[in-house]
N, C-alpha and C positions, 0 to 999 in steps of 0.2 A: 505495499499500499504506500502510495505517496503522498506527499500533504498535500497534494491537488484533490484528492480521490478524499469525497466527500464517505463519511461511515455515521449510518444513522446515529443521532443524537438517542442517547439511551431514554431518556425523559420522553422523547415523543415514540419510541419503541413500547415503552412503557404502558401508554393513552391508547397504544393501538388495541388493547384487548382491555375487556374489563378485570376487575378483583371478584371472584366467585367464590361465594361460601357458605359454606355446608355446617353441618351442625354442630363438627367439631374441626374442620378442616377451612384453610384459606386456602385458595387457588392464584398466585399472581405472576409477572411476567418476571424470567430472571432478571436479576442486575450483575452488573461486572463483579461486586461485591460477594456475589454469592460463590464465584468459582470455586474457592477453595472446599466447600461444604459438599457442595456438587463432585467433586472428583473425591473428597473420601467416600462419599458414601457409596458413589457410581465404579469405584475399583474393589468391586469383590465381582471371584470369577463365577459366581453363581448368578447374578445380574446379567451380565454381560454375555453367557450362553444361552439365555433367555428373552435377549433381545436381538432384534438383525443390527444396527448399528453401532452399539456400545462396544468399543474397542479392550481387548483386557492386556496388559494394564490400562486404566485410565487416567492419565494424567491431569496437573492443571492445566496444562496447553492444551488438552482435550474440552476440556471444562470451559476454557477460554472460547475458544473455539463454538464451540456450541452455545456458550452465552452471547456470541456476538453474530452469531447467526440467527438467531429465534427473534420470530415477531415481525421479521422486513416484511415491506411489503409486497404482496405475491407471493410467500413463502410460509413454511408453516406456522400454522399456531402453537407455542408452547405455553406453557403453566408449570411454576415449581408450587408440588404440594406442600404445605408449611402444618405442623401443628402448634400453636402457640407461639408462632413467630419463629419455630426451628422448624429447616427445612425436612424432609421427608421423604422426597420422591421427585418424578417429573412425570409429566402426560401431554397430551396434545392429539394437534390435526394437522396430516399433510398429506399429498397428495401421490398415491401410488398405480400408473396405470390409469390416469383420470379421474382416477377414483377416490374420496376422503378416508383417510386409513386413519384408526383410533389405535395410539401407541401409547405404554405407559409404565412406568419402573419404579418402584420402590424400595429402599435404606432395607437391608434384611432385620435390622429391631424391631421394624415395624409389620413385620410378614405377622398374615393371621389375628389382626384385630378390626378388618374391616375399612381400613382407609383407600383401601385402591378402589372395591367397589363405589365408597363413597364419594369420593374423588370423581371417578369415572360418571357415575351418573350426574354429575353436577356440568363437566364436559359435554358429555351427551346430550342436555339441555340444551347449552350453550351450543351444540353444533347444530342444533333443528329450530332453536327459535333466532337466534342471533346470526349465523350466518346461514338459516333458510337450506342447508341439506337434506337431500330428499332420501338419503342413505350413508350408511356410514358400514365399511368392513375393521375387520381388526382379524389379529391371529394371535395364537399362542403354538408354543412347541409342542410336542404331542408328549414330550415328558415334563410338562409342568401343567397338571390338573389344576392346582391353583388359580393358575391362571386360566382359564377356563372355565374353571366356577364363576370367576370376576364376571367376566362377559355372559357367561348366562343367567346370572344376576342380574345384570343391566340390561336384560330381553333380548339379547343377539343370540342369535340361531344358527346353527352351524349347518355349513354348505359344503365342507370338505376337505383335503386333505391338498397341500399345495407342496411346494421345494423354494426355501426362502435362503438365500447366502446369509450367514451369521459371520459379522466380520471376528468376533471374540476366537472361533473353533478355524475360520478360516476355510471353511466349507459351506455346504450349504446342509439343509436337516428338514426332516416332516415337520410343514405347520398345519394343524387344526384352523380352517378359515371359518370363520362367523364374520354375519350380516347383520343389522337391523334396519328396519325399514321406517320410515318417520310414520307411516298408519300405525304399525304395533307399536310403536315406543307412544306416538297419541293416546291408543286403546290402553295402554300400562297406565301412563298417567289420569285417563279416567277411572279407570278400575281403581286404583291408588284412592282417588278422590271421593271415588262412593265409599269407599270399605272404610272413610273417616267420619264420612254423614250417618252410615248406619249404626 
């Protein structure tokens, strides 16, 4: 990068996506000062082997690149998942094969507590209401049943198996593919509201 190239100002990028709040979590845009914490959390082989793009080892430079590329106009939408201001993971929506794709990861100390499901519900709501997507795709390695359960709890339906290149293992691996249509999401939301009234 030269001095003549303009890098998006962080405050502009933060304003490009909203802050999403759930019962326990806040989802917000990543900031440059988050890089060290992101690097510490994501530098876990168990996380890297279950995501397509996280390398292992995951360095501070990787975290800086991730943050610098987040929420740039026309790019992917990225949120850091925070619990009482502590970063616990990340999630977002990117485009693969011209289709919106949901991705996420949590630091190992936060697994099994329902945080991923809670965060994804918020991102799915944002994708269908604010971004006006008609459907979302997602994937989970066939060796990762916990991620599969998260997607199913969010209403995603299994559509088949595919092969994805996994950066950390430098090879392809079988992935369970999932899809959530806006109509299904809308029905789930309506059913949830009806149950509260009953």
